[in-house]
C-alpha positions in Angstrom: 0.4 13.0 -1.6 -3.4 13.0 -0.8 -4.1 11.2 2.5 -7.5 10.0 1.3 -8.2 7.1 -1.0 -9.6 6.4 -4.4 -8.3 5.3 -7.8 -4.6 5.7 -8.8 -2.4 5.0 -11.7 1.3 4.0 -12.0 2.7 5.2 -15.4 5.8 4.0 -17.2 6.9 7.4 -18.7 9.2 5.6 -21.2 6.6 3.4 -23.0 3.3 4.9 -21.7 2.1 1.6 -20.2 0.0 1.7 -17.0 -1.2 0.0 -13.9 -4.4 1.0 -12.2 -5.5 0.2 -8.7 -7.8 1.3 -5.9 -6.9 2.1 -2.3 -8.2 3.6 0.9 -5.0 5.4 1.5 -2.9 6.7 -1.4 0.2 7.4 0.5 0.4 4.0 2.0 -0.4 2.2 -1.2 2.4 4.1 -3.2 4.9 3.4 -0.4 3.9 -0.3 -0.4 4.3 -0.6 -4.3 7.6 1.3 -4.4 9.1 -0.7 -1.5 8.3 -4.0 -3.1 9.4 -3.0 -6.6 12.8 -1.7 -5.3 13.2 -4.9 -3.4 12.3 -7.0 -6.5 9.6 -8.6 -4.6 6.4 -7.3 -6.2 3.6 -9.8 -6.7 2.8 -8.3 -10.2 5.4 -9.8 -12.6 4.6 -7.4 -15.4 5.2 -4.3 -13.3 8.2 -5.8 -11.6 9.8 -6.7 -14.9 9.3 -3.2 -16.3 10.6 -1.7 -13.1 13.7 -3.7 -13.2 14.3 -2.8 -16.9 13.6 1.0 -16.8 14.3 1.9 -13.1 12.4 3.9 -10.6 12.8 7.2 -12.3 10.8 6.1 -15.2 7.6 5.7 -13.1 5.2 8.0 -11.5 2.2 7.6 -9.2 -0.9 9.6 -10.2 -4.2 10.1 -8.4 -7.0 9.7 -10.9 -10.0 10.2 -8.6 -10.6 10.6 -4.9 -13.5 8.3 -3.7 -14.8 9.0 -0.2 -17.2 5.9 0.0 -15.2 2.6 -0.1 -18.3 1.0 -1.7 -17.7 3.1 -4.8 -14.1 2.1 -5.3 -14.7 -1.0 -7.6 -17.1 0.8 -10.0 -14.8 3.8 -10.1 -11.8 1.5 -10.8 -13.7 -0.3 -13.6 -14.4 3.0 -15.3 -10.7 3.8 -15.5 -10.0 0.2 -16.6 -12.3 0.7 -19.5 -10.9 4.1 -20.3 -7.2 3.3 -20.2 -7.0 -0.4 -20.6 -3.9 -0.8 -18.3 -1.3 -3.1 -19.7 0.4 -4.0 -16.4 -2.8 -5.3 -14.6 -3.1 -9.0 -14.2 -6.9 -8.8 -13.8 -9.0 -7.3 -16.5 -12.2 -6.7 -14.5 -12.0 -4.6 -11.2 -12.8 -6.7 -8.1 -13.0 -10.0 -10.0 -10.7 -12.9 -10.9 -12.5 -13.2 -14.3 -10.1 -13.1 -17.1 -7.0 -14.1 -15.0 -6.1 -17.7 -14.1 -2.8 -17.8 -12.3 -0.7 -21.0 -13.1 0.7 -23.2 -10.4 4.1 -21.7 -11.1 2.7 -18.1 -10.6 0.9 -19.0 -7.4 4.0 -20.7 -6.0 6.1 -17.7 -7.0 3.7 -15.3 -5.3 3.7 -17.3 -2.1 7.5 -17.3 -2.1 7.6 -13.5 -2.6 5.3 -13.0 0.3 7.5 -15.3 2.5 10.6 -13.4 1.5 8.9 -10.0 2.1 7.9 -11.0 5.7 11.4 -12.0 6.5 12.4 -8.4 5.8 12.4 -6.6 9.1 11.9 -3.2 7.6 8.9 -4.3 5.6 7.4 -6.2 8.6 7.7 -3.1 10.8 6.1 -0.9 8.1 3.1 -3.2 7.8 2.6 -3.6 11.5 2.8 0.1 12.1 0.3 0.8 9.4 -2.3 -1.3 11.3 -1.5 0.1 14.8 -4.6 1.4 16.4 -7.1 -0.8 14.6 -10.1 -1.8 16.6 -12.7 -4.4 15.9 -16.4 -3.4 16.0 -18.4 -4.6 19.0 -20.3 -7.1 16.9 -17.1 -8.5 15.5 -15.7 -8.9 19.0 -18.7 -10.9 19.9 -18.3 -13.3 16.9 -14.6 -13.6 17.7 -15.2 -14.7 21.3 -17.8 -17.3 20.2 -15.8 -18.7 17.4 -13.8 -22.0 17.3 -10.4 -20.9 16.2 -7.2 -22.2 14.7 -5.8 -25.7 14.6 -8.1 -26.7 17.5 -10.9 -26.8 14.9 -10.9 -30.4 13.5 -12.2 -29.1 10.1 -9.2 -26.9 9.7 -6.7 -27.7 6.8 -4.6 -24.6 7.4 -1.6 -24.4 9.7 -0.7 -21.4 11.8 2.1 -20.6 9.4 -0.3 -20.6 6.6 -2.7 -18.3 8.3 0.1 -15.8 9.1 0.9 -15.8 5.4 -2.7 -15.4 4.4 -3.1 -12.5 6.9 -0.1 -10.9 5.3 -1.6 -11.3 1.8 -4.9 -9.8 2.9 -3.2 -6.8 4.5 -1.3 -6.1 1.4 -4.4 -6.1 -0.8 -2.7 -7.2 -4.0 -4.7 -10.5 -4.3 -8.4 -11.2 -4.1 -9.7 -13.6 -1.5 -10.6 -16.1 -4.3 -7.0 -16.1 -5.5 -5.6 -16.6 -2.0 -8.2 -19.5 -1.4 -6.9 -21.3 -4.5 -3.3 -20.9 -3.5 -4.0 -22.7 -0.1 -6.6 -25.1 -1.5 -9.4 -23.8 0.7 -12.8 -22.3 0.1 -13.1 -18.5 -0.3 -15.4 -18.4 2.9 -12.4 -19.7 4.8 -10.3 -16.8 3.7 -13.1 -14.4 4.4 -13.4 -15.7 8.0 -9.8 -15.0 8.6 -10.1 -11.5 7.0 -13.1 -10.6 9.2 -11.7 -11.9 12.4 -14.2 -14.7 13.0 -11.6 -17.4 12.8 -7.9 -17.9 13.7 -8.0 -14.9 15.9 -5.2 -16.3 18.1 -2.7 -16.0 15.2 -1.0 -12.5 15.2 1.3 -11.1 12.5 4.4 -9.5 14.2 
């Protein structure tokens, strides 16, 4: 498996249906997909349903294009969306919620799946290990030190438990920030602040 990142495709060899995604690390993304699918905990109901029906042996993970610059990931992903029209993708436009409006039932189910995943010691260890060695940039550290964090912020509507789940969702990369914001009833900039480390820095995912 190629250690770099880019655009990949998961193919159901029985019916030819496809799922297309982008990642910075092919090996890690495949491992994450396969782990969740085998545990019946994947956040994509279409892909999970097909996996349950046909089994792991029916699916293959294929690298479509290696992309060195992360800024080129979304345009490259969209090209393959247009070419293959993947049946298993929830979103129809790369990097956008356009065309997909999750129902309340779907959002609740996704949140529950994330909770169950994080209770799994093996999965939690895998995710923590994958982020070991990460270091913030100097400018990020400066923002972090000067930020008003967590529940001490009187304008916060999130609990520490919520933030832990949000950080897990962000690390998995299966949902866009706008979708996560809708799930928790906050603005997208709130999710972005958590993602960039300018808020809720005291909450650690262990």
